[in-house]
N, C-alpha and C positions, 0 to 999 in steps of 0.2 A: 921765393915765392911761396906763400902759404896755401896749400891745396885743400887743408882741411875743411870738411863739410859737418853739418848736423845730419846725422841718419836715424831714421825711426824704423821698427819693426814690431811686430807681435812675436813674442818668443814662448814656447812651451819649454816648460822646466819640470824637473822632479827634485824633491828634497833628497839629499845625500845623508849618509849617517852624520848624526850631530848638528842637524839643521834644526834651528828652533824657530824659524819664521813661519813655516808651515809644516811642521813635523808631523800634524795629524791628517794631512792630505796626500793623495795620491800624485798630485802634480798641479800644474796652474799654467795659465797664460796670463801673460803681462804685457802691456806696452812699455816700451822702452825708447830712449834717446841717448845718442851717444855721439862724440865728436871722433871723426876717423878721416884719414886721407882717400881710402879706398875701401871698396864693398867687401874685399877680402879680409882686409884688417878690421873693418866694422864686425864681421862675423867673428874674428879671432878675438877682439876686444870684449864683445859680449859673453863669449864662452868663459874667457878669463876671470871677467869681474863676476859671473855667476858661479863659477868654481869657487873663487874667494869666499863667496857667502853660502857656500855648501849646497850649490844646486848644479844637476847635470841638464844641459840644453839638449834637448830632442828634436827642436824645430825651430826655424827661424822664418817667419811669414810676412809678407806684405812689404818688403823692405822698400824704403822711399827716403828721398832726402829733403831738406827743408823746400828746396826749390819746387818740388812736385808733390809735396803731400796733400792729401784730400783730407779736408776738414768736413765733416757731415753736419755737425752741431755745434757751432761755436762757443755756445753758453756752457756745454757740458763736455767740450772735448778734452780728453786727457792729453791728447798730443800738444794742445797749447800749453798746458801747464808744465809739461816736460821740456817744451822749447824754451819757456821762460826760466826754468831751472838751470838749463845749459847756458842761456844767455847771461845768468847771474854768476857763472863761474865754474859750475860743475862739467865734469867731462862725462858723466854717467848718470842718468836718472832713469827710474823705473816708476811705474804707476801702481795701481791696484792690481793685487794678485786675485784672478778668478780661478778659484780652485774647484777640484772635482773629486 
């Protein structure tokens, strides 16, 4: 029995040495989607994926699953875009980096 779900969150990240994606920023928040079987594994998968891309995760906010996700504006919702990427076969997807 497959118990995997599509999970969403807003993730706070900081670039690590060698990061070329947002190397000129102090950090960012980004919407993410990921397939996982539990909330704990979702958090672990996020941290591993971001570490691979040379980011440190410093916070994970607004965790929800596909079944209970809130869409405020369907025309512009990044969550819908991420959901579609996961349904196309990706196991992890991220949206726009909102840097500071």
